[in-house]
C-alpha positions as CSV (number, residue, x, y, z in Angstrom):
1,M,-5.6,19.9,-99.8
2,N,-8.5,22.0,-98.5
3,K,-10.6,18.9,-98.1
4,I,-7.8,17.2,-96.0
5,I,-7.5,20.3,-93.8
6,L,-11.2,20.4,-93.3
7,F,-11.3,16.7,-92.4
8,L,-8.5,17.1,-89.9
9,L,-10.2,20.1,-88.3
10,A,-13.4,18.0,-88.0
11,I,-11.5,15.3,-86.2
12,V,-9.9,17.8,-83.8
13,A,-13.3,19.4,-83.2
14,S,-14.9,16.0,-82.4
15,F,-12.2,15.2,-79.8
16,S,-12.7,18.6,-78.2
17,L,-16.4,18.1,-77.9
18,K,-15.9,14.7,-76.3
19,A,-13.4,16.1,-73.8
20,Q,-16.1,18.6,-72.6
21,I,-18.7,16.0,-71.8
22,N,-18.8,14.5,-68.3
23,T,-21.1,11.5,-67.6
24,P,-21.5,9.4,-64.5
25,A,-19.3,6.3,-64.2
26,A,-21.2,3.0,-64.5
27,S,-19.4,1.7,-61.5
28,P,-18.3,4.8,-59.5
29,A,-15.1,4.6,-57.4
30,S,-15.2,4.5,-53.6
31,K,-12.8,4.7,-50.8
32,L,-13.5,3.4,-47.3
33,I,-11.2,4.4,-44.4
34,Q,-11.7,2.8,-41.0
35,T,-9.6,2.6,-37.9
36,V,-9.8,-0.8,-36.2
37,G,-8.1,-0.7,-32.8
38,L,-4.9,1.2,-33.8
39,T,-4.8,0.0,-37.3
40,E,-6.0,2.0,-40.3
41,V,-7.8,0.0,-42.9
42,V,-8.3,1.5,-46.4
43,I,-10.4,-0.1,-49.1
44,D,-10.4,1.2,-52.7
45,Y,-13.0,-0.3,-55.1
46,S,-15.6,0.4,-57.7
47,R,-19.4,-0.1,-57.1
48,P,-21.4,-1.7,-59.8
49,S,-25.2,-1.8,-59.5
50,M,-27.7,-4.6,-60.2
51,K,-29.8,-2.6,-62.8
52,G,-32.4,-5.3,-63.0
53,R,-29.9,-8.2,-63.4
54,K,-29.6,-11.4,-61.4
55,I,-26.2,-11.2,-59.8
56,F,-24.9,-14.3,-58.1
57,G,-25.2,-17.5,-60.1
58,E,-25.7,-15.6,-63.3
59,L,-23.8,-12.3,-63.9
60,V,-21.3,-13.5,-61.3
61,P,-21.1,-17.3,-61.8
62,F,-20.8,-19.6,-58.8
63,D,-17.4,-21.2,-58.1
64,K,-15.4,-19.1,-60.5
65,L,-12.8,-16.5,-59.7
66,W,-14.3,-13.0,-59.5
67,R,-12.6,-9.6,-59.4
68,T,-14.9,-8.6,-56.6
69,A,-16.5,-5.4,-57.9
70,A,-15.7,-3.7,-61.2
71,N,-12.9,-1.9,-63.1
72,A,-9.5,-2.0,-61.4
73,Y,-8.6,-4.5,-58.7
74,T,-10.4,-4.0,-55.4
75,T,-7.6,-3.4,-52.8
76,V,-7.3,-3.3,-49.1
77,S,-4.4,-1.6,-47.2
78,F,-3.3,-2.1,-43.6
79,D,-0.8,0.2,-41.9
80,S,0.2,-2.5,-39.4
81,D,0.4,-6.3,-39.3
82,V,-3.0,-8.1,-39.1
83,T,-4.5,-11.5,-39.1
84,I,-7.0,-12.7,-41.7
85,A,-9.1,-15.8,-40.8
86,G,-6.2,-16.7,-38.5
87,S,-3.4,-16.2,-41.0
88,D,-0.7,-13.6,-40.3
89,V,-0.6,-10.8,-42.9
90,K,2.1,-8.1,-43.0
91,A,1.2,-4.4,-43.3
92,G,0.7,-3.4,-46.9
93,T,-1.8,-3.4,-49.8
94,Y,-3.5,-6.5,-51.2
95,S,-6.1,-7.1,-53.9
96,I,-9.3,-9.0,-53.0
97,F,-10.5,-11.8,-55.2
98,T,-13.4,-14.2,-54.5
99,K,-15.1,-17.4,-55.6
100,P,-18.7,-16.9,-54.7
101,G,-20.8,-20.0,-54.0
102,A,-24.4,-20.6,-53.1
103,K,-23.6,-21.3,-49.5
104,A,-20.0,-20.2,-49.0
105,W,-17.4,-18.0,-50.6
106,E,-13.6,-18.4,-50.9
107,V,-11.9,-15.1,-50.4
108,F,-8.3,-14.4,-51.5
109,F,-6.0,-11.6,-50.5
110,Y,-3.4,-11.4,-53.3
111,T,-0.1,-9.6,-53.5
112,D,-0.5,-8.2,-57.0
113,T,-2.5,-5.0,-56.7
114,E,-2.3,-3.5,-60.2
115,G,-4.7,-4.6,-63.0
116,S,-8.3,-5.1,-63.9
117,G,-10.5,-8.1,-64.3
118,T,-8.8,-11.3,-62.9
119,P,-5.1,-12.1,-63.3
120,R,-4.2,-14.0,-66.5
121,N,-1.7,-16.1,-64.6
122,W,-3.0,-16.9,-61.1
123,E,-0.1,-17.8,-58.8
124,E,-0.8,-19.6,-55.5
125,S,2.5,-18.2,-54.1
126,K,1.0,-14.7,-54.3
127,I,-1.9,-15.5,-52.0
128,A,-1.2,-13.7,-48.7
129,A,-4.3,-15.1,-47.0
130,K,-7.3,-17.2,-47.8
131,A,-10.7,-17.5,-46.1
132,T,-13.8,-19.6,-46.6
133,V,-16.8,-17.8,-45.2
134,P,-20.5,-18.7,-45.1
135,V,-23.2,-16.8,-47.1
136,W,-25.7,-14.9,-45.0
137,P,-28.9,-14.3,-47.0
138,I,-30.5,-10.9,-46.3
139,D,-34.2,-9.9,-46.6
140,M,-33.7,-6.6,-48.4
141,S,-32.2,-6.3,-51.9
142,V,-29.0,-4.2,-52.0
143,E,-28.8,-2.5,-55.4
144,T,-25.2,-1.4,-55.3
145,F,-22.1,-3.5,-54.5
146,T,-20.9,-2.5,-51.0
147,I,-17.9,-3.2,-48.9
148,T,-18.1,-2.5,-45.1
149,I,-16.1,-2.8,-42.0
150,D,-18.5,-4.3,-39.4
151,D,-18.5,-5.5,-35.8
152,I,-15.5,-3.4,-34.8
153,T,-13.8,-4.1,-31.5
154,N,-10.4,-3.1,-30.2
155,N,-9.0,-6.3,-31.5
156,G,-10.6,-6.8,-34.9
157,A,-13.6,-6.4,-37.3
158,N,-15.3,-8.1,-40.1
159,L,-14.7,-7.0,-43.7
160,G,-18.2,-7.3,-45.1
161,I,-19.3,-7.7,-48.8
162,I,-22.9,-7.0,-49.6
163,W,-24.8,-7.2,-52.9
164,E,-28.2,-8.3,-54.1
165,N,-29.5,-10.5,-51.2
166,T,-26.1,-11.8,-50.0
167,Y,-23.7,-10.8,-47.2
168,V,-20.4,-12.4,-46.4
169,A,-18.0,-11.4,-43.6
170,I,-14.2,-12.0,-43.5
171,P,-12.7,-11.8,-40.0
172,I,-9.7,-9.5,-39.6
173,G,-7.7,-9.3,-36.4
174,V,-5.5,-6.4,-35.3
175,L,-2.6,-6.5,-32.9
176,T,-3.9,-3.8,-30.7
177,D,-3.0,-5.2,-27.3
178,A,0.7,-5.5,-27.9
179,A,0.9,-1.9,-29.3
180,V,-1.1,-0.5,-26.3
181,M,1.0,-2.4,-23.7
182,K,4.2,-1.1,-25.3
183,S,2.9,2.5,-25.2
184,I,1.7,2.1,-21.6
185,D,5.1,0.8,-20.5
186,S,6.9,3.7,-22.2
187,A,4.5,6.5,-21.2
188,L,3.5,5.8,-17.6
189,G,5.6,7.3,-14.8
190,G,5.6,10.7,-16.5
191,P,3.5,13.7,-15.6
192,G,0.5,13.1,-17.9
193,A,-2.9,12.5,-16.4
194,G,-4.2,11.6,-19.8
195,D,-1.8,8.7,-20.1
196,Y,-3.0,7.2,-16.7
197,Y,-6.6,7.8,-17.7
198,A,-6.2,6.1,-21.1
199,A,-4.3,3.1,-19.6
200,A,-7.0,2.7,-16.9
201,T,-9.9,2.8,-19.3
202,Y,-8.2,0.4,-21.6
203,F,-7.4,-2.2,-18.9
204,S,-11.1,-1.9,-17.7
205,A,-12.5,-2.3,-21.2
206,E,-10.3,-5.3,-22.0
207,G,-10.9,-7.1,-18.7
208,K,-7.3,-6.8,-17.6
209,D,-6.0,-6.2,-14.1
210,I,-8.7,-4.1,-12.5
211,G,-6.6,-3.3,-9.5
212,K,-4.0,-1.7,-11.8
213,A,-6.8,0.1,-13.6
214,K,-8.0,1.6,-10.3
215,E,-4.5,2.6,-9.3
216,W,-4.0,4.4,-12.6
217,M,-7.4,6.1,-12.5
218,D,-6.8,7.3,-9.0
219,K,-3.6,8.9,-10.2
220,A,-5.3,10.5,-13.2
221,M,-8.1,12.0,-11.1
222,A,-5.6,13.3,-8.5
223,M,-3.8,15.1,-11.3
224,T,-6.9,16.6,-12.8
225,E,-8.2,19.8,-11.3
226,K,-11.8,19.4,-12.4
227,P,-12.6,16.0,-13.9
228,A,-15.2,16.0,-16.7
229,F,-18.5,14.0,-16.3
230,W,-17.3,11.3,-18.7
231,Q,-14.0,10.9,-16.7
232,L,-16.0,10.6,-13.5
233,R,-18.2,8.0,-15.2
234,Q,-15.3,5.8,-16.1
235,Q,-13.9,6.2,-12.6
236,S,-17.2,5.0,-11.1
237,L,-17.3,2.0,-13.4
238,I,-13.7,1.0,-12.5
239,L,-14.5,1.3,-8.8
240,A,-17.5,-0.9,-9.2
241,K,-15.5,-3.5,-11.0
242,A,-12.9,-3.4,-8.3
243,G,-15.5,-4.1,-5.7
244,D,-15.7,-0.6,-4.1
245,Q,-19.5,-0.1,-4.6
246,K,-19.6,2.7,-2.0
247,G,-16.9,4.6,-3.8
248,A,-18.5,3.9,-7.2
249,I,-21.8,5.4,-6.0
250,A,-20.2,8.5,-4.7
251,I,-18.4,9.2,-7.9
252,A,-21.4,8.3,-10.1
253,K,-23.4,10.9,-8.2
254,K,-20.7,13.5,-9.0
255,S,-20.8,12.4,-12.7
256,L,-24.6,12.6,-12.7
257,E,-24.6,16.2,-11.4
258,A,-21.9,17.2,-13.8
259,S,-23.8,15.6,-16.7
260,K,-26.9,17.6,-15.8
261,E,-24.9,20.8,-15.7
262,A,-23.4,19.9,-19.2
263,G,-26.9,19.1,-20.5
264,N,-25.8,15.6,-21.6
265,D,-28.9,13.4,-21.3
266,D,-27.0,10.3,-22.4
267,Y,-24.7,10.4,-19.4
268,V,-27.5,11.4,-17.1
269,K,-29.3,8.2,-18.1
270,M,-26.2,6.0,-17.9
271,N,-25.4,7.3,-14.4
272,M,-29.0,6.9,-13.2
273,D,-29.0,3.4,-14.5
274,S,-25.8,2.5,-12.7
275,L,-27.0,4.1,-9.4
276,K,-30.2,2.0,-9.6
277,E,-28.2,-1.1,-10.3
278,W,-26.0,-0.4,-7.3
279,G,-29.0,0.2,-5.1
280,A,-28.5,4.0,-4.6
281,M,-31.8,5.1,-6.2
């Protein structure tokens, strides 16, 4: 009996010792959060490293379905509807699977999000979107598997996958314009200078009706007791786009002086560059 008790105590002790030891994960977990336009994109994945191994074509075979990273499924979440390689995709969470190739990859956004490895029963009906994207060789060797959100604009970005000497980019579009126009329609007409300013700068940046942008910026500035140097900068750019170069120069000079007072060298340079371009310096 004593031997049995001692044996059981030894087992308990061994488990206790194991529970106290922390070691680094071979493929540590990572979370990427990025706002694209007005859409929040969240990517959860694990990050394996090369560790002297040849990756694509060996560790990760060409033209076979890959879990795209390690451990649990790699997932991407969108808090509003998006497009992926031109296909409409509803807000939600999707797993990412790929078929790497020497010159191109197939990328699948899949509705099952729980699991590890690759699905035992792959179902075409669960593919929310599919993209075929070219491989871009890179000069440097990237040791650790990396997912990025690159080339961000108001209307989209590229979901990048980088490892070893390979980069692929999957285009994601976001429906920013419709959301912004809806908010502009509901917000303008009220007392807020900030709303007029935001609407004006958005119209200017997106190449929309510059006359309307000027009208809204004029209202915003009239409602602002002391415009900041960055606000004056945007006003000068809108005036220039609207064809009022004289007005643009006058406001740019105000922005330049305010930038100097604030000690903001970036805006000092931008204003000086614009004044030179417009023939005022």
